[in-house]
C-alpha angles and dihedrals in degrees: 000000000000114000115214119217115252114256112257113244113203094198091061102068116166116230111267134161116239114266093248093048123085122203113236125178118229093255091057092048090050092050092048092051092047092051094049092068093218121187115271095244095055112095117234134186092276104035120109094207102082127155115276119270118264092213118094116254116263117247121221133191115268091218107040105014093235121133105285121209093171135069125194105235093211103046099021090227117145118231136178105209145009094266091061091046090053091051091048091057091065098045120112117241095249091060090047089051089050091055091047093050090050089055092044097245109146107194118103124235110255 
């Protein structure tokens, strides 16, 4: 009985590392970095002190926590949709100041 080779399916690629890449577990990476005696200010794979991100910080709604593309020019609260804006119009200033202090914004509502 002559067995035919299975047809090669290009969409079913088995996982493989590139030929120039070597797999190293985290323990091995940690040991290599410790043995290199790098300066303290150079970030490594396991240091918490890494350079700051170049991406701008994301802005979220003060009321719902959703991504907020809008800011109320009067109260400086961030909001994500028209329903939140309508509810902000009826808020007293002490609640607005509470939202702003939670976010860390220091200017007062005027």
